Each structure stands twice: as structure tokens, then as C-alpha cells.
C-alpha positions in Angstrom: 8.1 0.5 7.9 6.7 -2.1 6.4 8.5 -5.5 5.4 7.6 -8.5 3.0 9.4 -11.6 3.4 9.4 -14.4 0.9 11.5 -17.6 1.5 10.1 -21.5 1.3 11.7 -22.4 4.6 9.8 -21.3 7.6 12.5 -21.1 10.0 14.4 -18.5 7.6 10.9 -16.3 7.7 10.7 -16.6 11.2 14.5 -15.5 12.2 14.2 -12.7 9.8 10.7 -11.4 11.4 12.4 -11.8 14.8 15.2 -9.7 13.9 13.3 -7.0 12.5 10.9 -7.1 16.0 14.0 -7.2 18.1 15.4 -4.2 16.2 12.3 -2.5 15.8 12.5 -1.8 12.3 9.0 -2.0 11.5 6.1 -4.3 10.8 6.1 -7.7 8.6 3.1 -7.5 6.6 3.0 -10.8 4.9 5.3 -13.9 4.8 4.9 -16.0 1.5 6.4 -19.5 1.2 6.2 -19.5 -2.8 7.2 -17.3 -5.8 3.8 -18.7 -7.5 1.8 -15.6 -6.4 4.5 -13.2 -5.1 4.6 -10.7 -7.9 0.6 -9.8 -7.3 1.1 -10.4 -3.4 3.9 -7.9 -3.0 1.9 -5.4 -5.4 -0.8 -5.9 -2.8 0.9 -5.3 0.2 3.7 -2.7 -1.7 6.2 -2.9 1.1 9.0 -0.4 1.7 11.4 -3.7 2.1 11.2 -6.6 0.3 13.2 -9.8 1.4 13.3 -12.4 -1.4 15.0 -16.0 -1.4 16.9 -16.6 -4.6 15.4 -20.2 -5.2 11.8 -20.7 -4.6 9.1 -23.0 -5.7 7.0 -21.4 -8.6 8.9 -19.0 -9.7 13.0 -17.8 -8.4 14.0 -14.7 -7.1 15.3 -13.2 -10.2 11.9 -13.7 -12.1 10.2 -12.0 -9.1 12.4 -9.0 -8.7 12.3 -8.6 -12.8 8.5 -8.5 -12.7 8.0 -6.4 -9.8 10.6 -4.1 -11.4 8.5 -3.5 -15.0 4.9 -3.3 -12.9 6.8 0.0 -11.0 7.5 -1.2 -7.6 9.7 1.1 -5.6 10.1 -0.8 -2.6 13.7 -1.4 -1.7 14.6 -5.7 -2.6 17.0 -7.7 -0.5 17.6 -11.6 -1.9 18.6 -13.6 0.3 20.3 -17.0 -0.6 23.1 -19.8 0.3 24.0 -20.0 -3.5 27.3 -18.4 -4.4 27.0 -18.6 -8.0 28.6 -15.4 -9.0 26.7 -15.5 -12.2 23.2 -15.8 -10.2 24.5 -13.5 -7.7 25.2 -10.6 -10.8 22.0 -11.2 -12.5 20.0 -10.7 -9.3 21.7 -7.2 -8.8 20.9 -6.3 -12.5 17.2 -7.3 -12.2 17.2 -4.7 -9.5 18.4 -6.2 -6.0 20.0 -3.6 -3.7 21.8 -6.2 -1.2 22.5 -9.3 -0.7 22.4 -11.7 2.7 23.8 -15.2 2.7 22.4 -18.1 4.4 23.2 -19.3 7.0 21.5 -16.2 8.4 23.9 -14.2 10.5 22.1 -12.2 12.9 24.5 -9.1 13.3 24.8 -8.9 9.4 21.3 -8.9 8.6 19.9 -6.6 11.2 22.9 -4.3 10.0 21.8 -4.6 6.4 18.3 -4.2 7.3 19.1 -1.0 9.2 21.3 0.6 6.7 17.8 0.2 4.1 15.5 1.5 6.6 18.0 4.5 7.1 18.1 4.9 3.5 14.4 5.1 2.7 14.0 7.8 5.6 16.4 9.5 3.9 15.0 9.7 0.4 11.7 10.6 1.9 13.2 13.3 3.9 14.5 14.7 0.3 11.4 14.3 -1.5 9.6 16.1 1.2 12.4 19.0 0.9 12.1 19.2 -2.8 8.0 19.1 -2.8 8.2 22.1 0.0 10.8 24.0 -2.2 8.8 23.7 -5.1 5.7 24.3 -3.5 7.1 27.7 -2.3 8.6 28.9 -5.4 5.2 27.9 -7.9 1.9 27.5 -5.7 -0.3 30.5 -6.1 -3.3 28.7 -4.5 -4.6 30.1 -1.1 -4.7 27.1 1.4 -7.8 26.2 3.1 -8.3 28.2 6.5 -8.8 24.8 8.3 -5.5 23.1 6.6 -4.8 19.9 5.0 -3.6 18.8 8.3 -7.1 19.0 10.2 -8.3 17.5 6.7 -5.5 14.6 7.1 -7.0 13.6 10.7 -10.6 13.3 9.7 -9.6 11.2 6.9 -7.5 9.0 9.6 -10.5 9.1 11.8 -12.8 7.8 9.0 -10.2 5.2 8.1 -9.4 3.9 11.9 -13.7 3.6 12.3 -13.7 1.3 9.2 -10.6 -0.7 9.7 -8.1 0.7 6.8 -5.6 2.0 9.2 -1.9 0.7 7.9 -3.6 -0.8 5.0 -1.9 -1.0 1.5 -3.9 1.8 -0.4 -4.7 3.7 2.4 -2.3 6.4 1.8 -3.3 6.5 -1.8 -7.1 7.1 -0.6 -5.8 10.0 1.7 -4.3 11.5 -1.5 -7.1 10.8 -4.0 -9.6 12.4 -1.2 -7.1 15.8 -0.4 -7.3 16.1 -4.6 -10.6 16.2 -4.7 -11.6 18.7 -1.8 -9.0 20.7 -3.3 -10.9 20.8 -6.6 -14.1 20.9 -5.4 -13.3 23.7 -2.5 -10.8 25.5 -3.8 -11.1 25.6 -7.3 -15.2 25.4 -7.1 -15.5 22.9 -9.3 -18.4 20.0 -8.8 -17.1 17.7 -11.4 -14.1 15.5 -11.7 -12.9 12.2 -12.9 -11.2 9.6 -10.8 -8.6 8.9 -13.6 -7.6 12.1 -14.1 -6.4 12.3 -10.3 -4.7 9.0 -10.4 -2.5 10.7 -13.4 -1.8 13.5 -12.0 -1.1 11.9 -8.5 0.8 9.0 -10.3 2.9 11.9 -12.3 3.6 14.1 -9.4 5.4 11.1 -7.9 7.1 9.2 -10.4 7.3 11.4 -13.4 5.7 10.7 -17.0 8.1 7.1 -16.9 6.0 4.1 -16.1 2.9 6.5 -15.4 0.3 4.0 -17.1 1.9 0.8 -15.3 2.0 3.1 -11.5 -1.7 3.8 -11.8 -2.8 0.8 -13.0 -1.3 -0.6 -9.5 -2.4 2.2 -7.7 -6.0 1.6 -9.0 -5.8 -1.9 -8.0 -4.4 -1.2 -4.4 -7.1 1.4 -3.9 -9.8 -0.8 -5.0 -8.8 -3.5 -2.8 -8.5 -1.1 0.2 -12.3 -0.2 -0.4 -13.2 -3.8 -0.6 -11.4 -4.8 2.4 -13.7 -1.7 3.7 -16.7 -3.1 2.8 -15.7 -6.7 4.5 -15.2 -4.9 7.4 -18.2 -2.9 7.8 -20.3 -6.2 6.6 -18.5 -8.1 9.4 -19.7 -5.6 12.4 -23.1 -6.1 10.4 -23.3 -9.7 10.9 -22.4 -9.5 14.3 -24.6 -6.5 15.4 -27.1 -4.8 12.7 -27.4 -1.8 15.1 -23.4 -1.2 15.6 -22.8 2.7 15.5 -19.9 2.0 12.8 -22.1 0.2 10.8 -25.0 2.5 11.1 -22.6 5.5 10.6 -20.7 4.4 7.5 -22.3 1.5 5.3 -24.9 3.3 3.4 -23.1 6.4 3.0 -19.8 4.7 1.8 -21.7 1.7 -0.1 -24.5 0.6 -2.1 -26.5 -0.6 0.6 -27.6 -3.7 -1.4 -23.9 -4.6 -2.1 -23.6 -4.5 1.8 -26.2 -6.9 2.2 -24.5 -9.1 -0.7 -21.4 -9.0 1.3 -23.1 -9.8 4.8 -24.6 -12.8 2.7 -21.5 -13.8 1.3 -19.4 -14.0 4.7 -22.6 -16.3 6.0 -22.0 -18.1 3.0 -18.8 -18.0 0.7 -20.7 -19.8 -2.1 -22.6 -16.8 -2.7 -21.0 -13.8 -4.5 -19.3 -10.9 -2.8 -20.4 -7.4 -2.7 -19.2 -4.7 -5.5 -17.9 -1.5 -4.3 -18.2 2.0 -6.5 -14.8 3.8 -5.9 -16.3 7.3 -6.2 -19.2 6.6 -3.9 -16.7 5.5 -1.3 -14.7 8.9 -1.9 -17.7 11.4 -1.7 -18.8 9.4 1.0 -15.7 10.2 3.0 -15.7 14.2 2.0 -19.6 14.0 2.9 -19.1 12.6 6.4 -15.7 14.9 7.5 -17.3 18.2 5.5 -20.2 17.8 8.0 
């Protein structure tokens, strides 16, 4: 379970992070002290649970929640504040807040709220998986590959681990795209496909028609940022050791090597342009690797 904490009080962020660790509820993937760029940052990390202060510099908590919901954010939102204004609290709930934690932080209350929200998410995920299994049992007539998606998923995760993508926002969606491309190529015997069509299918299966455009745009952004991170990771390895086996194994097959060299130059001199990524080449490169 991933958490993001937004609060301009460092001591509050520290206390919340400590409670999350002590209760073994998950990982705090980001801590923000301002609301100015909070919406973009939260959409990038896409946490399961967001803890956000009501009063923040740059943009208040209600504004942040409202914009996140409009952009398709599906995580659970918990508001933190010492404000007891009934109208403001009501606006927070209307915007999309699920629970409200009062300051000063009470360890028992906070841990109980976070634990309950975590269990709620786990229950929703279990129900979602059950519905999918029932739906596939009733409607799927397509034979599964003999090796099974489980083995394919393990091979994909091995590549993700090698290039430093495990646990990064967008990784799960890259995996879904790869599995869909594999299904099209191996089971439907189609060699051609459009990534936008695959994105649209995945978003529709997850969220339905409502809000599909917003969710698809967010998904594409997360995927591209994750791939950009993979390029940076490989370039850093190449800067340290040009003959490192991970660098030689993946740099040329997942990216245009000219762009890898450009990213390496950017690492050495941030004034130069960063390398660019080609999403389709990245996807095809991983499938080529795991299919050998």
C-alpha cells in the first residue's frame, strides 16, 4: 500500500510516516510541503492513500482534492486539519474526502483510520478480482497460452527489476499493456496494433466509459514517466560502467542508443537536453527480451 503525505508542517509528516511504518501499513512514496504542484505530483505517484492538510500554501486541500477527482484519481483521500469549521469540513467531504483526522495527531485514532482504509481498499480489490474471474469464466472463449500469463508476468517483473522500475508509478500499467500486446500478437496472430487502442481498452475495462479520456491521459503520462525513469537508470549505469551487463543487455534494445548517449550527457551536464523515449520501442524491446 502506497501513501503520499501533503502537509506544510514537517513534524506532522514525520509523525504520520512513523505511524505508517510502525503499523506496517505500507510505504510513504512522497512527502509534499506545499499545495502548489501537489496535483501533478499525486497523479504521478498515484498512491493508494493520500493524506492531505486542509490549509496549505499555494493551494488548499479542498482545491487539491477537487482537481484530483476531476482528473480521475482513484485513491482514498484522508484530510488532516485542526480547523473545526463545519462548513469547511463539509466542503472537504463533498469534494471527495473519505475520512477526517484532527490535529494534534492522536496516534491510536490515526492508526485506526489508516488501518480501516487499507482494509477497505483490500476488500475492494478482492471483490474486483472475483468479478473479473466470474466474468472471464462466463464470457472468455479465447484459449490461454500454454506457458500462462503468470510466467510471462514473472519475466516482465525480472526486466523491471533489472532496470529499476519495481514499485514505480506506471509500472503496473506498463505490465498490463505488455500482456495485452502479447495476447494480440500470440493469440490473435496480429502483428500490428496501436498503443492508444490498447490504452483505451485497459481504461475502459477498469473504469468504464465515464471519465475514460481523463484516465487514459493520466495512464499515458504515468507510463511515459516510468519509461523516462528507466532510461535515466540505464544511463546512470552506463556512466559508471559502460560494460555493465545490465547496460549492455537493455540499453540498445529498449531505447534508441543515440538517446541513451544523450541522457548520459545530460547526467554529466544537466544543461544539456535529456534523452527522449519511444514508448512502442520500449514495449517491443521488453517483449523481444522475454520471448527469447
